NUTIVO-507468 format. One record per residue: x, y, z of N, C-alpha, C in turn; residue number from 1; residue in three letters. Coordinates in steps of 0.02 Angstrom, whole numbers. Layout:
% NUTIVO-507468
KEFI   n_east   n_north     n_up   ca_east   ca_north    ca_up   c_east   c_north     c_up   num   residuo
KEFI        X         Y        Z         X          Y        Z        X         Y        Z   NUM       ala
...
This chain:
% NUTIVO-507468
KEFI   n_east   n_north     n_up   ca_east   ca_north    ca_up   c_east   c_north     c_up   num   residuo
KEFI    -1082     -1077    -2973     -1143      -1119    -2971    -1222     -1102    -2990     1       met
KEFI    -1250     -1077    -2991     -1314      -1045    -3002    -1319     -1042    -3111     2       ser
KEFI    -1250     -1059    -3141     -1244      -1096    -3210    -1255     -1187    -3179     3       leu
KEFI    -1215     -1185    -3147     -1221      -1274    -3144    -1295     -1308    -3132     4       leu
KEFI    -1333     -1239    -3100     -1400      -1278    -3069    -1480     -1262    -3107     5       leu
KEFI    -1457     -1228    -3170     -1497      -1203    -3221    -1461     -1278    -3271     6       lys
KEFI    -1415     -1298    -3282     -1400      -1360    -3311    -1439     -1437    -3255     7       lys
KEFI    -1430     -1438    -3234     -1478      -1485    -3197    -1531     -1485    -3204     8       leu
KEFI    -1592     -1549    -3177     -1646      -1565    -3203    -1673     -1583    -3139     9       asp
KEFI    -1728     -1586    -3140     -1818      -1575    -3058    -1775     -1488    -3008    10       phe
KEFI    -1770     -1445    -3048     -1723      -1395    -3005    -1779     -1350    -3019    11       thr
KEFI    -1807     -1291    -2985     -1852      -1223    -2993    -1840     -1192    -3043    12       leu
KEFI    -1769     -1186    -3086     -1753      -1147    -3129    -1781     -1215    -3187    13       asp
KEFI    -1780     -1256    -3175     -1806      -1303    -3227    -1871     -1312    -3252    14       gln
KEFI    -1915     -1314    -3188     -1999      -1313    -3183    -2025     -1224    -3227    15       tyr
KEFI    -1991     -1196    -3217     -2015      -1113    -3218    -1985     -1124    -3279    16       ala
KEFI    -1945     -1148    -3321     -1944      -1157    -3398    -2004     -1222    -3419    17       ala
KEFI    -2016     -1253    -3380     -2100      -1310    -3390    -2154     -1236    -3395    18       leu
KEFI    -2131     -1198    -3351     -2207      -1166    -3344    -2208     -1092    -3383    19       cys
KEFI    -2166     -1087    -3420     -2132      -1034    -3464    -2161     -1074    -3555    20       ser
KEFI    -2159     -1135    -3558     -2162      -1162    -3604    -2269     -1188    -3575    21       thr
KEFI    -2287     -1224    -3547     -2337      -1199    -3567    -2387     -1132    -3557    22       ile
KEFI    -2352     -1102    -3552     -2401      -1017    -3542    -2401     -1008    -3616    23       lys
KEFI    -2334      -991    -3655     -2327      -1010    -3735    -2344     -1014    -3771    24       met
KEFI    -2373     -1103    -3739     -2401      -1138    -3788    -2463     -1156    -3824    25       ser
KEFI    -2489     -1190    -3873     -2566      -1161    -3875    -2607     -1234    -3821    26       lys
KEFI    -2567     -1262    -3764     -2628      -1290    -3715    -2645     -1250    -3658    27       tyr
KEFI    -2699     -1238    -3642     -2709      -1205    -3581    -2695     -1281    -3531    28       gln
KEFI    -2672     -1226    -3456     -2676      -1287    -3404    -2719     -1270    -3354    29       ala
KEFI    -2756     -1345    -3347     -2795      -1319    -3302    -2807     -1371    -3225    30       val
KEFI    -2841     -1376    -3174     -2856      -1397    -3116    -2874     -1456    -3132    31       thr
KEFI    -2863     -1528    -3072     -2917      -1546    -3066    -3005     -1566    -3088    32       val
KEFI    -2981     -1498    -3036     -3080      -1527    -3004    -3099     -1469    -3077    33       arg
KEFI    -3071     -1399    -3124     -3096      -1392    -3181    -3097     -1458    -3229    34       asp
KEFI    -3073     -1480    -3234     -3085      -1544    -3271    -3112     -1580    -3273    35       tyr
KEFI    -3124     -1617    -3235     -3195      -1660    -3206    -3273     -1600    -3222    36       leu
KEFI    -3277     -1566    -3190     -3338      -1507    -3199    -3340     -1504    -3275    37       ala
KEFI    -3280     -1514    -3316     -3312      -1494    -3390    -3302     -1390    -3386    38       gly
KEFI    -3254     -1376    -3328     -3237      -1315    -3359    -3191     -1297    -3418    39       val
KEFI    -3195     -1246    -3426     -3116      -1210    -3485    -3084     -1309    -3560    40       gln
KEFI    -3137     -1310    -3560     -3097      -1368    -3595    -3088     -1337    -3674    41       arg
KEFI    -3036     -1319    -3684     -3018      -1315    -3719    -2993     -1376    -3765    42       asp
KEFI    -2994     -1368    -3812     -2940      -1433    -3858    -2883     -1459    -3829    43       lys
KEFI    -2864     -1411    -3832     -2755      -1429    -3806    -2770     -1413    -3723    44       tyr
KEFI    -2748     -1454    -3687     -2764      -1458    -3590    -2701     -1487    -3565    45       leu
KEFI    -2672     -1454    -3532     -2628      -1492    -3477    -2657     -1489    -3419    46       ile
KEFI    -2671     -1541    -3377     -2708      -1542    -3334    -2647     -1578    -3283    47       ile
KEFI    -2619     -1492    -3228     -2565      -1501    -3186    -2578     -1507    -3090    48       met
KEFI    -2554     -1582    -3107     -2577      -1610    -3025    -2512     -1626    -2995    49       arg
KEFI    -2522     -1599    -2903     -2462      -1615    -2886    -2466     -1648    -2796    50       his
KEFI    -2434     -1703    -2767     -2431      -1724    -2746    -2383     -1724    -2696    51       asp
KEFI    -2407     -1675    -2613     -2378      -1642    -2583    -2368     -1729    -2534    52       val
KEFI    -2295     -1758    -2554     -2307      -1794    -2471    -2297     -1802    -2407    53       glu
KEFI    -2212     -1729    -2404     -2162      -1738    -2376    -2183     -1683    -2331    54       glu
KEFI    -2175     -1622    -2369     -2146      -1561    -2359    -2195     -1475    -2378    55       asp
KEFI    -2246     -1456    -2339     -2277      -1421    -2397    -2254     -1361    -2429    56       ala
KEFI    -2181     -1335    -2387     -2129      -1294    -2413    -2109     -1308    -2469    57       arg
KEFI    -2097     -1377    -2486     -2059      -1365    -2579    -2120     -1355    -2605    58       lys
KEFI    -2205     -1375    -2586     -2230      -1362    -2623    -2280     -1274    -2631    59       ala
KEFI    -2252     -1251    -2596     -2249      -1162    -2598    -2203     -1137    -2617    60       leu
KEFI    -2161     -1186    -2629     -2121      -1147    -2705    -2121     -1152    -2762    61       asp
KEFI    -2161     -1229    -2788     -2185      -1208    -2852    -2250     -1204    -2860    62       met
KEFI    -2285     -1159    -2794     -2347      -1148    -2830    -2345     -1056    -2845    63       ala
KEFI    -2282     -1044    -2795     -2259       -997    -2827    -2240      -966    -2908    64       arg
KEFI    -2176     -1021    -2899     -2151      -1021    -3000    -2229     -1019    -3027    65       val
KEFI    -2297     -1077    -3018     -2348      -1061    -3091    -2369     -1002    -3058    66       glu
KEFI    -2390      -969    -3000     -2413       -906    -3008    -2406      -849    -3052    67       his
KEFI    -2315      -852    -3037     -2291       -789    -3090    -2316      -822    -3177    68       ser
KEFI    -2336      -859    -3177     -2341       -866    -3226    -2399      -871    -3274    69       tyr
KEFI    -2465      -876    -3213     -2515       -879    -3241    -2563      -944    -3224    70       gly
KEFI    -2542      -988    -3183     -2577      -1040    -3200    -2571     -1064    -3150    71       ile
KEFI    -2630     -1101    -3145     -2664      -1149    -3104    -2671     -1231    -3099    72       gln
KEFI    -2653     -1236    -3022     -2663      -1319    -3029    -2682     -1351    -2992    73       ala
KEFI    -2660     -1400    -2962     -2704      -1470    -2910    -2662     -1470    -2854    74       thr
KEFI    -2662     -1450    -2818     -2595      -1452    -2741    -2655     -1528    -2679    75       tyr
KEFI    -2631     -1586    -2697     -2643      -1650    -2650    -2619     -1648    -2586    76       tyr
KEFI    -2645     -1650    -2521     -2591      -1638    -2457    -2622     -1700    -2418    77       phe
KEFI    -2561     -1741    -2399     -2551      -1776    -2356    -2596     -1751    -2270    78       arg
KEFI    -2626     -1779    -2235     -2645      -1767    -2181    -2580     -1793    -2124    79       met
KEFI    -2554     -1758    -2111     -2485      -1761    -2054    -2434     -1727    -2058    80       lys
KEFI    -2382     -1717    -2020     -2355      -1651    -2001    -2310     -1640    -2068    81       asn
KEFI    -2284     -1583    -2073     -2232      -1558    -2120    -2281     -1553    -2180    82       lys
KEFI    -2312     -1581    -2189     -2378      -1581    -2240    -2437     -1549    -2230    83       val
KEFI    -2491     -1570    -2196     -2524      -1514    -2173    -2524     -1479    -2156    84       tyr
KEFI    -2485     -1411    -2159     -2462      -1350    -2122    -2526     -1304    -2142    85       val
KEFI    -2598     -1299    -2108     -2613      -1235    -2151    -2600     -1129    -2152    86       pro
KEFI    -2561     -1146    -2131     -2506      -1063    -2130    -2484     -1063    -2216    87       asp
KEFI    -2471     -1133    -2231     -2430      -1123    -2301    -2506     -1151    -2370    88       ile
KEFI    -2509     -1195    -2329     -2586      -1228    -2365    -2620     -1134    -2397    89       ile
KEFI    -2613     -1111    -2321     -2679      -1026    -2381    -2667      -994    -2404    90       asp
KEFI    -2562     -1015    -2429     -2539       -969    -2446    -2535      -996    -2527    91       gln
KEFI    -2542     -1059    -2545     -2557      -1084    -2629    -2617     -1066    -2626    92       ile
KEFI    -2665     -1087    -2591     -2727      -1081    -2583    -2751      -993    -2627    93       ala
KEFI    -2711      -943    -2590     -2695       -882    -2594    -2677      -873    -2673    94       ser
KEFI    -2675      -896    -2711     -2630       -920    -2804    -2667      -934    -2844    95       tyr
KEFI    -2718      -950    -2798     -2813      -1010    -2843    -2795     -1071    -2873    96       his
KEFI    -2720     -1086    -2824     -2722      -1153    -2816    -2780     -1190    -2821    97       his
KEFI    -2779     -1270    -2845     -2854      -1287    -2803    -2814     -1346    -2738    98       glu
KEFI    -2851     -1339    -2664     -2823      -1380    -2621    -2863     -1435    -2620    99       ile
KEFI    -2810     -1504    -2621     -2865      -1564    -2647    -2821     -1611    -2562   100       gly
KEFI    -2868     -1664    -2555     -2841      -1739    -2517    -2798     -1811    -2542   101       tyr
KEFI    -2768     -1788    -2524     -2727      -1852    -2496    -2731     -1907    -2479   102       leu
KEFI    -2764     -1939    -2485     -2800      -2017    -2444    -2724     -2043    -2436   103       tyr
KEFI    -2762     -2092    -2366     -2735      -2173    -2352    -2733     -2170    -2298   104       glu
KEFI    -2821     -2171    -2325     -2877      -2184    -2233    -2860     -2255    -2228   105       thr
KEFI    -2854     -2334    -2287     -2835      -2415    -2264    -2776     -2398    -2255   106       leu
KEFI    -2725     -2379    -2245     -2670      -2400    -2226    -2653     -2357    -2150   107       asp
KEFI    -2690     -2327    -2144     -2679      -2294    -2054    -2725     -2315    -2028   108       lys
KEFI    -2785     -2389    -2044     -2807      -2395    -2029    -2791     -2494    -2027   109       thr
KEFI    -2754     -2492    -2060     -2732      -2560    -2062    -2758     -2625    -2100   110       asn
KEFI    -2805     -2584    -2183     -2852      -2609    -2201    -2911     -2626    -2159   111       gly
KEFI    -2954     -2604    -2124     -2998      -2599    -2087    -3054     -2550    -2129   112       asp
KEFI    -3104     -2590    -2166     -3123      -2511    -2202    -3184     -2483    -2174   113       met
KEFI    -3213     -2491    -2135     -3285      -2459    -2085    -3221     -2383    -2034   114       glu
KEFI    -3161     -2416    -2024     -3122      -2355    -1970    -3105     -2325    -2056   115       lys
KEFI    -3087     -2372    -2103     -3054      -2289    -2150    -3118     -2247    -2213   116       ala
KEFI    -3154     -2284    -2191     -3216      -2231    -2204    -3237     -2186    -2148   117       ile
KEFI    -3235     -2190    -2107     -3248      -2130    -2053    -3163     -2091    -2041   118       met
KEFI    -3122     -2105    -2023     -3065      -2094    -2060    -3071     -2016    -2120   119       leu
KEFI    -3093     -2059    -2181     -3053      -2028    -2224    -3138     -1961    -2207   120       phe
KEFI    -3192     -1964    -2167     -3216      -1928    -2171    -3227     -1861    -2115   121       ala
KEFI    -3192     -1913    -2075     -3144      -1857    -2030    -3101     -1828    -2047   122       val
KEFI    -3067     -1830    -2080     -2999      -1811    -2113    -3038     -1730    -2187   123       glu
KEFI    -3064     -1747    -2206     -3108      -1703    -2272    -3128     -1648    -2241   124       leu
KEFI    -3171     -1673    -2168     -3202      -1615    -2149    -3104     -1582    -2107   125       ala
KEFI    -3098     -1591    -2086     -3038      -1560    -2071    -3004     -1507    -2115   126       met
KEFI    -2997     -1526    -2177     -2978      -1494    -2242    -3031     -1443    -2265   127       leu
KEFI    -3077     -1464    -2254     -3163      -1408    -2274    -3167     -1369    -2234   128       arg
KEFI    -3130     -1363    -2167     -3129      -1296    -2128    -3110     -1275    -2151   129       glu
KEFI    -3069     -1258    -2189     -3035      -1212    -2206    -3053     -1207    -2321   130       arg
KEFI    -3030     -1261    -2342     -3049      -1265    -2417    -3085     -1304    -2438   131       tyr
KEFI    -3112     -1272    -2500     -3161      -1284    -2514    -3146     -1355    -2590   132       asp
KEFI    -3125     -1416    -2558     -3122      -1475    -2569    -3171     -1490    -2603   133       ile
KEFI    -3158     -1521    -2686     -3194      -1535    -2728    -3173     -1595    -2762   134       lys
KEFI    -3090     -1623    -2741     -3090      -1697    -2774    -3020     -1722    -2735   135       thr
KEFI    -3047     -1765    -2718     -2958      -1818    -2683    -2941     -1871    -2710   136       ala
KEFI    -2863     -1873    -2696     -2821      -1930    -2743    -2793     -1976    -2709   137       cys
KEFI    -2798     -2039    -2701     -2795      -2071    -2675    -2730     -2099    -2660   138       met
KEFI    -2686     -2090    -2610     -2610      -2072    -2610    -2574     -2172    -2604   139       his
KEFI    -2539     -2211    -2649     -2527      -2289    -2651    -2477     -2276    -2577   140       pro
KEFI    -2483     -2296    -2520     -2416      -2314    -2507    -2402     -2377    -2457   141       leu
KEFI    -2427     -2434    -2448     -2432      -2505    -2438    -2467     -2554    -2475   142       thr
KEFI    -2469     -2620    -2451     -2487      -2641    -2483    -2566     -2655    -2515   143       glu
KEFI    -2576     -2607    -2467     -2665      -2570    -2467    -2694     -2543    -2513   144       tyr
KEFI    -2733     -2535    -2546     -2756      -2504    -2613    -2804     -2449    -2595   145       asp
KEFI    -2805     -2378    -2574     -2857      -2362    -2535    -2874     -2341    -2563   146       asn
KEFI    -2908     -2330    -2611     -2941      -2311    -2686    -3027     -2373    -2670   147       lys
KEFI    -3016     -2418    -2613     -3051      -2476    -2611    -3103     -2470    -2582   148       lys
KEFI    -3100     -2396    -2535     -3161      -2375    -2501    -3214     -2359    -2545   149       ile
KEFI    -3193     -2364    -2604     -3249      -2327    -2654    -3293     -2383    -2666   150       trp
KEFI    -3267     -2452    -2650     -3324      -2530    -2678    -3387     -2517    -2612   151       glu
KEFI    -3351     -2461    -2574     -3408      -2472    -2494    -3449     -2407    -2508   152       asn
KEFI    -3432     -2359    -2521     -3478      -2301    -2522    -3443     -2253    -2580   153       cys
KEFI    -3488     -2202    -2584     -3487      -2157    -2661    -3428     -2102    -2666   154       lys
KEFI    -3401     -2079    -2694     -3379      -2014    -2703    -3437     -1960    -2683   155       leu
KEFI    -3507     -1956    -2717     -3568      -1903    -2686    -3544     -1908    -2626   156       ala
KEFI    -3558     -1949    -2602     -3550      -1955    -2517    -3545     -1895    -2506   157       lys
KEFI    -3507     -1878    -2508     -3442      -1827    -2501    -3430     -1775    -2532   158       phe
KEFI    -3479     -1766    -2581     -3489      -1706    -2635    -3438     -1692    -2655   159       asn
KEFI    -3387     -1757    -2696     -3337      -1765    -2726    -3338     -1744    -2796   160       leu
KEFI    -3314     -1731    -2844     -3316      -1751    -2907    -3319     -1806    -2923   161       leu
KEFI    -3215     -1794    -2898     -3193      -1857    -2939    -3115     -1892    -2889   162       gly
KEFI    -3091     -1924    -2909     -3006      -1946    -2888    -2974     -1945    -2956   163       asp
KEFI    -2937     -1934    -2990     -2894      -1941    -3015    -2869     -1982    -3050   164       pro
KEFI    -2850     -2034    -3001     -2810      -2123    -3013    -2890     -2128    -3063   165       tyr
KEFI    -2963     -2119    -3044     -3038      -2167    -3091    -3055     -2121    -3105   166       phe
KEFI    -3070     -2075    -3127     -3100      -1999    -3124    -3095     -1987    -3207   167       ser
KEFI    -3012     -2004    -3216     -3008      -1978    -3284    -2999     -2026    -3325   168       met
KEFI    -3005     -2031    -3411     -2982      -2095    -3440    -2923     -2067    -3464   169       asp
KEFI    -2862     -2107    -3447     -2804      -2083    -3446    -2787     -2139    -3550   170       tyr
KEFI    -2842     -2177    -3569     -2809      -2154    -3640    -2843     -2138    -3680   171       asn
KEFI    -2872     -2076    -3638     -2894      -1980    -3681    -2827     -1937    -3685   172       gln
KEFI    -2788     -1969    -3646     -2725      -1944    -3639    -2652     -1958    -3625   173       met
KEFI    -2593     -1907    -3605     -2538      -1940    -3594    -2522     -1907    -3520   174       leu
KEFI    -2525     -1978    -3500     -2502      -1945    -3435    -2412     -1963    -3413   175       phe
KEFI    -2392     -1923    -3387     -2320      -1911    -3356    -2311     -1884    -3264   176       leu
KEFI    -2259     -1924    -3254     -2251      -1916    -3175    -2161     -1914    -3182   177       ser
KEFI    -2172     -1882    -3149     -2081      -1871    -3105    -2067     -1901    -3053   178       asp
KEFI    -2106     -1977    -3044     -2099      -2015    -2979    -2036     -2031    -3005   179       ser
KEFI    -1977     -2026    -2974     -1919      -2056    -2974    -1868     -1995    -2968   180       gly
KEFI    -1883     -1963    -3001     -1835      -1899    -3045    -1827     -1892    -3115   181       arg
KEFI    -1876     -1913    -3137     -1895      -1937    -3234    -1947     -1957    -3260   182       thr
KEFI    -1964     -1917    -3306     -2027      -1920    -3330    -2044     -2000    -3375   183       trp
KEFI    -1986     -2046    -3370     -1980      -2104    -3399    -2038     -2150    -3369   184       leu
KEFI    -2077     -2170    -3412     -2127      -2246    -3388    -2088     -2287    -3356   185       val
KEFI    -2032     -2308    -3287     -1995      -2357    -3277    -1995     -2393    -3219   186       asp
KEFI    -1986     -2465    -3216     -1992      -2494    -3146    -1984     -2477    -3098   187       thr
KEFI    -1948     -2434    -3072     -1988      -2387    -2988    -2016     -2363    -2994   188       asn
KEFI    -2054     -2346    -3036     -2138      -2319    -3040    -2163     -2387    -3009   189       lys
KEFI    -2157     -2373    -2953     -2220      -2450    -2931    -2304     -2400    -2929   190       val
KEFI    -2312     -2351    -2891     -2356      -2326    -2870    -2396     -2260    -2919   191       asn
KEFI    -2343     -2217    -2939     -2393      -2168    -3009    -2380     -2221    -3084   192       asp
KEFI    -2437     -2251    -3066     -2472      -2298    -3155    -2520     -2292    -3137   193       arg
KEFI    -2538     -2244    -3228     -2610      -2257    -3248    -2614     -2324    -3303   194       thr
KEFI    -2677     -2336    -3335     -2698      -2384    -3348    -2695     -2351    -3455   195       ser
KEFI    -2657     -2298    -3429     -2659      -2288    -3505    -2623     -2323    -3545   196       ser
KEFI    -2659     -2334    -3629     -2635      -2354    -3673    -2583     -2307    -3708   197       thr
KEFI    -2579     -2243    -3703     -2553      -2197    -3737    -2497     -2195    -3719   198       leu
KEFI    -2419     -2183    -3739     -2361      -2155    -3725    -2324     -2122    -3794   199       ser
KEFI    -2251     -2065    -3747     -2245      -2029    -3800    -2213     -2079    -3854   200       pro
KEFI    -2215     -2026    -3905     -2162      -2058    -3993    -2097     -2082    -3949   201       ile
KEFI    -2076     -1999    -3950     -2025      -2008    -3944    -1975     -2028    -3850   202       asp
KEFI    -1921     -2026    -3831     -1920      -2034    -3762    -1950     -1963    -3720   203       lys
KEFI    -1961     -1963    -3660     -1986      -1904    -3605    -1944     -1950    -3578   204       val
KEFI    -1877     -1920    -3555     -1840      -1896    -3479    -1812     -1890    -3429   205       glu
KEFI    -1820     -1833    -3454     -1786      -1768    -3447    -1851     -1722    -3445   206       his
KEFI    -1834     -1627    -3423     -1897      -1589    -3435    -1875     -1543    -3478   207       thr
KEFI    -1820     -1561    -3501     -1805      -1533    -3578    -1842     -1561    -3632   208       thr
KEFI    -1852     -1637    -3630     -1887      -1686    -3647    -1951     -1662    -3665   209       asp
KEFI    -1995     -1666    -3603     -2050      -1628    -3596    -2056     -1554    -3613   210       leu
KEFI    -2029     -1522    -3616     -2017      -1446    -3644    -2034     -1478    -3723   211       ile
KEFI    -2010     -1498    -3744     -2004      -1518    -3827    -2048     -1551    -3818   212       asp
KEFI    -2089     -1597    -3807     -2143      -1630    -3827    -2204     -1597    -3817   213       leu
KEFI    -2190     -1526    -3769     -2263      -1448    -3774    -2286     -1427    -3817   214       ile
KEFI    -2189     -1401    -3845     -2204      -1396    -3902    -2225     -1425    -3966   215       asn
KEFI    -2197     -1487    -3965     -2241      -1492    -4029    -2312     -1492    -4013   216       asp
KEFI    -2343     -1508    -4007     -2404      -1519    -3977    -2435     -1574    -3996   217       gly
KEFI    -2428     -1635    -4014     -2445      -1680    -4059    -2509     -1714    -4005   218       arg
KEFI    -2492     -1718    -3938     -2574      -1747    -3887    -2598     -1679    -3885   219       tyr
KEFI    -2675     -1696    -3866     -2723      -1629    -3881    -2728     -1657    -3790   220       glu
KEFI    -2698     -1682    -3738     -2715      -1692    -3673    -2667     -1706    -3658   221       arg
KEFI    -2635     -1693    -3596     -2595      -1715    -3546    -2575     -1695    -3491   222       ile
KEFI    -2574     -1734    -3425     -2573      -1732    -3380    -2515     -1749    -3330   223       cys
KEFI    -2499     -1689    -3293     -2447      -1692    -3287    -2417     -1677    -3202   224       ile
KEFI    -2386     -1759    -3149     -2410      -1764    -3094    -2335     -1749    -3072   225       leu
KEFI    -2315     -1713    -3035     -2262      -1688    -3011    -2254     -1684    -2937   226       thr
KEFI    -2205     -1707    -2883     -2207      -1713    -2831    -2170     -1647    -2776   227       his
KEFI    -2195     -1621    -2754     -2123      -1549    -2746    -2073     -1561    -2712   228       pro
KEFI    -2083     -1613    -2698     -2022      -1612    -2624    -1965     -1644    -2671   229       glu
KEFI    -1971     -1654    -2705     -1896      -1687    -2783    -1881     -1623    -2823   230       ser
KEFI    -1906     -1583    -2824     -1869      -1495    -2821    -1832     -1499    -2808   231       trp
KEFI    -1760     -1474    -2815     -1703      -1428    -2789    -1720     -1359    -2821   232       ser
KEFI    -1708     -1285    -2755     -1676      -1237    -2796    -1591     -1242    -2762   233       lys
KEFI    -1559     -1282    -2730     -1510      -1275    -2732    -1443     -1336    -2742   234       asn
KEFI    -1401     -1324    -2753     -1344      -1364    -2765    -1356     -1412    -2702   235       ile
KEFI    -1345     -1409    -2649     -1342      -1448    -2577    -1420     -1516    -2620   236       val
KEFI    -1497     -1452    -2619     -1522      -1503    -2631    -1557     -1560    -2685   237       asp
KEFI    -1493     -1558    -2730     -1481      -1588    -2783    -1453     -1625    -2766   238       cys
KEFI    -1410     -1639    -2738     -1362      -1701    -2687    -1393     -1757    -2646   239       leu
KEFI    -1438     -1708    -2624     -1477      -1729    -2574    -1523     -1770    -2598   240       gly
KEFI    -1569     -1754    -2663     -1639      -1808    -2686    -1582     -1864    -2718   241       phe
KEFI    -1541     -1836    -2749     -1495      -1872    -2815    -1478     -1940    -2770   242       tyr
KEFI    -1436     -1937    -2684     -1446      -1994    -2634    -1509     -2034    -2601   243       leu
KEFI    -1554     -1990    -2620     -1607      -2016    -2574    -1624     -2047    -2630   244       leu
KEFI    -1633     -2047    -2691     -1689      -2059    -2755    -1642     -2121    -2760   245       gly
KEFI    -1589     -2136    -2727     -1551      -2207    -2757    -1586     -2243    -2705   246       leu
KEFI    -1591     -2227    -2633     -1589      -2265    -2586    -1695     -2275    -2613   247       ala
KEFI    -1700     -2224    -2625     -1803      -2238    -2642    -1817     -2318    -2694   248       leu
KEFI    -1741     -2289    -2754     -1810      -2336    -2795    -1799     -2412    -2788   249       asn
KEFI    -1735     -2409    -2736     -1736      -2472    -2706    -1754     -2495    -2659   250       ala
KEFI    -1783     -2443    -2616     -1864      -2469    -2595    -1914     -2518    -2622   251       gly
KEFI    -1925     -2462    -2678     -1989      -2475    -2714    -1982     -2526    -2770   252       lys
KEFI    -1912     -2530    -2778     -1912      -2609    -2806    -1909     -2680    -2776   253       arg
KEFI    -1909     -2682    -2719     -1936      -2708    -2656    -1989     -2733    -2634   254       leu
KEFI    -2022     -2660    -2644     -2106      -2645    -2622    -2142     -2690    -2691   255       leu
KEFI    -2111     -2685    -2752     -2133      -2720    -2824    -2132     -2806    -2798   256       ser
KEFI    -2071     -2850    -2796     -2066      -2893    -2782    -2083     -2913    -2736   257       val
KEFI    -2127     -2892    -2651     -2154      -2898    -2618    -2204     -2916    -2619   258       tyr
KEFI    -2248     -2853    -2663     -2340      -2857    -2688    -2344     -2904    -2723   259       arg
KEFI    -2287     -2944    -2772     -2286      -2976    -2827    -2314     -3064    -2797   260       gly
KEFI    -2244     -3064    -2693     -2274      -3104    -2674    -2334     -3134    -2646   261       leu
KEFI    -2354     -3064    -2630     -2398      -3042    -2605    -2478     -3060    -2625   262       phe
KEFI    -2446     -3060    -2677     -2538      -3064    -2739    -2545     -3136    -2734   263       lys
KEFI    -2483     -3185    -2735     -2468      -3243    -2776    -2464     -3282    -2702   264       gly
KEFI    -2484     -3256    -2652     -2499      -3312    -2605    -2593     -3304    -2569   265       ser
């Protein structure tokens, strides 16, 4: 059974292989905070970002793997049950990973800008009671564009260095996301897209392809986005995520159609 798991993609075994490759490569893994602050600017960088959307326990699994290879990453947490779990986040922070805020306040306030900014301040303050939050990341959830709050206030007001969606120049780096349990940029990735003009010369679909790309070393800067809930540690998880992925991808396609109709109205 464990041999079969090693051959499947988006497992913790595969993630360990990815981390091992990064550790042995010419790349330096950095957090979003350190990248935006200009810390550790080697020529070859991999920015490690995780959006924790549903289950903090899955994030802890990944954090432990990274820690075993001496890799530091950024973990963005939603303020909701099963995600904002201080005891678990404390453990992740103890591995010297960056803790960030995954905000969705325009969604939570049904588009009310004033309330959204106030809620942002409240939730950020809650996180800062325990963690040194320097970056926040917009979480695209419904038809509301949560990053539009920055049209009405400044990141500096909250002593934030930036938001990876618009504070980093993706024309200067390769952006790869595991959304949909594939590294391909495809139609299912409704939310995790950037304005990057860079794309891999060779197809990067599986984690083994990403490992090959890192070993090749042709890109100076790479940003890797994962969703810890999508990475399995046993066969039951793998089968469950496969079936769930089919349903979620169908839902994302419907959401994409809805957004197109909404914009056209």
